N, C-alpha and C positions, 0 to 999 in steps of 0.2 A: 504494500500499500503506499509506504513511504517513497518508494522508487517511482510509482505511477504519479503520486502527487508532485514530486520534484519535477518530473517530466512535464507536468502541466503548469509549471511556474509557481507552484505553492511553496512559500518558505516555511519551514518548520522550526519550531524552537520549544524549549521546555521552560515553564514558568513556575513549576512546583505548585504544591496544594495551596500555599498562602496566596500566591499570585493568582491562581484560579479563583479562589474564594473572593479576592479583591475585584476581579473582573466580573464575576457573576453579580456581586453586590452592586456595583455601578451599573450593569446592564439592567437589573431590576429596578433601581432608582430611575434610570432613563425611561424605561418602558412605563413606569407608573405615571410619570409626568406626561408622556405622550397620550396615554389612554385617558387620563383626566382632562387634558386639553381637548381631545376629540369626543369627550362625552361618553366614553365606553365604561360601562360599569365593571367593577371587579366581580369575578365569579368564584 
C-alpha cells in the first residue's frame, strides 16, 4: 500500500498517537463550527 500511495504522489509520515489526537481534536472543532454555521444539527 505504501508503494502504491508513493507512486500516486502521496507523502507519508508518522505523527505518533499524540499528534493524531491533536489533529483529530482540531478537525472535530473545525467541523463543529462548520455545522453550526450551516445550521446542521448534531446527531
